[in-house]
C-alpha positions as CSV (number, residue, x, y, z in Angstrom):
1,M,117.1,85.9,88.7
2,F,114.9,85.4,91.7
3,Y,112.0,86.4,89.5
4,Y,112.7,83.3,87.2
5,L,113.4,81.1,90.4
6,L,109.9,82.2,91.8
7,K,108.2,81.4,88.4
8,Y,109.8,78.2,87.6
9,V,110.8,76.5,90.9
10,L,109.2,78.0,93.9
11,L,105.8,79.9,93.3
12,G,104.8,79.0,89.7
13,P,104.4,75.1,90.2
14,L,102.4,75.8,93.5
15,L,100.2,78.1,91.5
16,R,99.6,75.8,88.6
17,L,98.8,72.9,91.3
18,V,96.3,75.1,93.2
19,F,94.5,76.9,90.5
20,R,95.1,74.5,87.5
21,P,94.9,77.5,85.0
22,R,93.5,76.9,81.5
23,I,95.0,79.4,79.0
24,E,93.3,80.8,76.2
25,G,94.8,83.4,73.6
26,L,98.4,83.2,74.8
27,E,99.2,83.8,71.1
28,H,98.0,87.5,71.4
29,V,100.7,88.5,73.8
30,P,103.7,90.0,71.7
31,S,106.6,87.8,71.9
32,T,109.0,90.9,71.7
33,G,108.7,94.7,72.2
34,A,106.6,96.8,74.8
35,A,103.1,96.2,75.3
36,I,100.6,96.7,78.1
37,V,98.6,93.8,79.4
38,A,95.3,95.2,80.9
39,G,93.2,92.8,82.9
40,N,90.3,92.7,85.4
41,H,91.3,92.2,89.1
42,L,89.4,89.8,91.3
43,S,92.0,88.3,93.7
44,F,95.3,88.8,95.4
45,S,96.6,85.8,93.4
46,D,96.0,87.7,90.3
47,H,99.5,89.4,90.6
48,F,101.3,86.1,90.6
49,L,99.0,83.9,88.5
50,M,99.2,85.8,85.2
51,P,103.2,86.1,85.2
52,A,103.1,82.3,86.0
53,V,101.4,81.5,82.6
54,L,103.2,84.1,80.4
55,K,106.2,83.3,78.6
56,R,107.8,86.8,79.0
57,R,108.4,88.6,82.2
58,I,105.7,91.1,83.1
59,T,105.9,93.9,85.5
60,F,103.0,95.0,87.5
61,L,102.0,98.5,89.3
62,A,101.3,97.4,92.9
63,K,100.0,99.5,95.7
64,A,102.7,100.9,97.9
65,E,101.2,99.4,101.0
66,Y,102.7,96.1,100.1
67,F,106.3,97.7,100.4
68,T,105.8,99.6,103.5
69,G,105.0,97.2,106.3
70,P,106.8,97.2,109.6
71,G,109.5,95.1,111.0
72,I,111.2,92.1,109.6
73,R,108.1,90.6,108.0
74,G,107.4,94.0,106.1
75,R,110.8,94.0,104.7
76,L,110.4,90.4,103.7
77,V,107.1,91.1,102.0
78,A,108.6,94.1,100.2
79,T,111.5,92.2,99.0
80,F,109.2,89.4,97.6
81,F,107.0,91.8,95.9
82,R,110.1,93.6,94.1
83,S,111.6,90.2,93.4
84,A,108.3,89.1,91.7
85,G,108.3,92.1,89.3
86,Q,106.2,94.5,91.3
87,I,106.7,98.3,91.4
88,P,105.3,100.2,94.3
89,V,103.1,103.1,93.4
90,D,101.5,105.5,96.1
91,R,97.7,105.8,95.2
92,S,97.1,108.5,97.7
93,G,97.4,112.2,97.0
94,K,96.5,114.2,93.9
95,D,99.7,113.1,92.1
96,A,99.1,109.3,92.4
97,G,98.1,108.9,88.9
98,Q,101.0,110.7,87.4
99,A,103.5,108.7,89.6
100,A,101.9,105.5,88.2
101,I,102.1,106.7,84.7
102,R,105.7,107.7,85.1
103,E,106.6,104.2,86.5
104,G,104.6,102.5,83.9
105,L,106.2,104.5,81.1
106,G,109.7,103.5,82.5
107,V,108.8,99.8,82.1
108,L,107.5,100.3,78.5
109,S,110.7,102.2,77.5
110,K,112.7,99.0,78.1
111,D,110.4,97.3,75.6
112,E,109.0,95.2,78.3
113,L,105.4,94.0,79.3
114,L,103.6,96.1,81.7
115,G,100.6,94.6,83.6
116,I,97.9,97.1,84.8
117,Y,94.4,96.8,86.5
118,P,92.5,99.8,84.7
119,E,89.8,99.4,87.6
120,G,92.7,100.6,90.0
121,T,91.8,98.3,92.8
122,R,90.4,94.8,93.3
123,S,86.7,94.0,92.8
124,H,85.2,93.5,96.1
125,D,82.1,91.6,94.6
126,G,83.3,90.0,91.5
127,R,81.9,92.5,89.1
128,L,83.7,94.5,86.5
129,Y,84.0,98.3,87.2
130,K,84.7,101.6,85.3
131,G,88.4,101.8,84.1
132,K,90.7,104.7,85.0
133,V,92.3,106.7,81.9
134,G,95.8,106.0,83.1
135,V,96.0,103.1,80.8
136,A,95.0,105.1,77.8
137,V,97.7,107.9,78.6
138,M,100.5,105.3,78.7
139,A,99.3,103.4,75.6
140,L,99.4,106.7,73.6
141,R,102.6,108.3,75.1
142,A,104.4,104.9,74.4
143,G,102.9,103.9,71.3
144,V,102.3,100.4,72.2
145,P,99.3,97.9,72.0
146,V,97.0,97.0,74.8
147,V,96.3,93.3,75.1
148,P,93.1,92.7,77.2
149,C,93.1,89.8,79.7
150,A,90.4,88.3,81.7
151,M,90.9,86.2,85.0
152,I,88.1,83.9,85.5
153,G,87.5,82.0,88.7
154,T,90.2,83.7,91.0
155,F,87.4,85.6,92.9
156,E,86.0,82.2,93.9
157,A,89.3,80.8,94.7
158,Q,90.5,83.6,96.8
159,P,88.0,86.5,97.3
160,P,89.0,89.5,99.3
161,G,89.8,88.8,103.0
162,R,90.8,85.3,102.3
163,K,94.4,84.7,102.9
164,I,94.8,81.1,101.9
165,P,93.2,80.1,98.4
166,R,91.0,77.3,97.7
167,F,91.8,74.6,95.3
168,H,89.7,75.9,92.4
169,P,90.4,75.9,88.7
170,V,90.6,79.2,86.8
171,K,90.7,80.4,83.2
172,I,93.1,83.1,81.8
173,R,91.9,84.7,78.6
174,F,93.9,87.1,76.5
175,G,92.2,89.0,73.6
176,K,93.6,90.3,70.3
177,P,96.0,93.3,70.8
178,L,94.1,96.8,70.8
179,D,96.0,99.2,68.4
180,F,95.3,103.0,69.3
181,S,97.8,104.5,66.9
182,R,94.9,106.5,65.4
183,Y,95.0,108.6,68.4
184,A,98.6,109.4,68.4
185,G,99.3,112.7,69.9
186,M,95.8,113.2,71.5
187,E,96.5,112.0,75.0
188,G,95.6,115.5,76.3
189,E,92.0,115.0,75.1
190,K,89.8,113.8,78.0
191,A,87.1,112.6,75.5
192,I,89.8,110.4,73.6
193,L,91.3,109.0,76.9
194,R,87.7,108.1,77.9
195,A,87.0,106.5,74.6
196,I,90.0,104.5,74.7
197,T,89.8,103.2,78.3
198,D,86.1,102.2,77.7
199,E,87.0,100.2,74.7
200,I,89.6,98.5,76.7
201,M,87.1,97.7,79.5
202,Y,84.6,96.3,76.9
203,A,87.2,94.1,75.6
204,I,87.8,92.7,79.1
205,L,84.2,92.4,79.6
206,T,83.7,90.4,76.4
207,L,86.5,88.0,77.7
208,S,85.2,87.8,81.4
209,E,81.4,87.8,80.9
210,Q,81.3,89.7,84.4
211,E,78.5,92.0,85.2
212,Y,79.6,95.6,84.5
213,V,79.2,98.6,86.8
214,D,79.8,102.0,85.1
215,R,81.2,103.5,88.4
216,Y,84.7,103.4,89.9
217,A,85.0,100.5,92.2
218,A,86.9,102.6,95.0
219,V,83.8,104.9,95.2
220,V,81.4,102.0,95.4
221,K,83.6,100.5,98.3
222,A,83.7,103.7,100.0
223,E,80.1,104.0,99.8
224,E,79.3,100.6,101.0
225,A,81.8,101.0,104.0
226,E,80.0,104.0,105.1
227,Q,76.6,102.4,104.9
228,A,77.9,99.6,106.9
229,A,79.2,101.9,109.5
230,E,75.9,103.8,109.6
231,R,73.9,100.5,110.1
232,E,76.4,99.8,113.1
233,R,75.8,102.9,114.6
234,R,72.2,102.8,114.3
235,F,71.8,99.1,115.2
236,P,74.8,98.3,117.4
237,R,75.3,94.6,118.3
238,M,74.2,93.9,121.7
239,P,77.0,92.2,123.9
240,L,76.5,88.4,124.5
241,S,75.7,87.7,128.1
């Protein structure tokens, strides 16, 4: 009930006012049955903007840190995310990917829409990065179509680190559903999973027209953070007198 209160009364109208979203290809999202909506991830607002424009409820896999904050504020944030249709997934440790797959398959088993960002994290520079194969595993195990989606303009409206979004128009494009039934029973084949994931990412790329980087975003982020730390060690800032 709170999900629909957020969507139609509290949050949805505000998001439409701030972002003025233009929607393309909404007819490609199945009106019934399970499906995966796989999109690029440019902004914190993506979690809420896509559900606001869809006619059906969609559940996203979200990082567990959103649900584990301390104190009253942390509990309120966790309650908000759960009410908004987010499921916490611990992204640390070797079993993180399997946990995400289990949670995603649970959503799909109820004939619901599952939202997922194959990149695994937000883009820190607006480019599209290599997708992780979990989306392919879920598509094959559940036997469901994958609808590619592109968020355009949300990076400019609310880039990483900006808490309050700017008034900026965005566009949300949905592509034709991708059918991978020809690979049924082959979810144990690494080459097949990679091929499916790359096909999904290419569909997102075609819709978003972003620059593509054939590396994982988390790896690039870590490298850039390390380089920044090294520069700080070598050239520390002098205190202002």
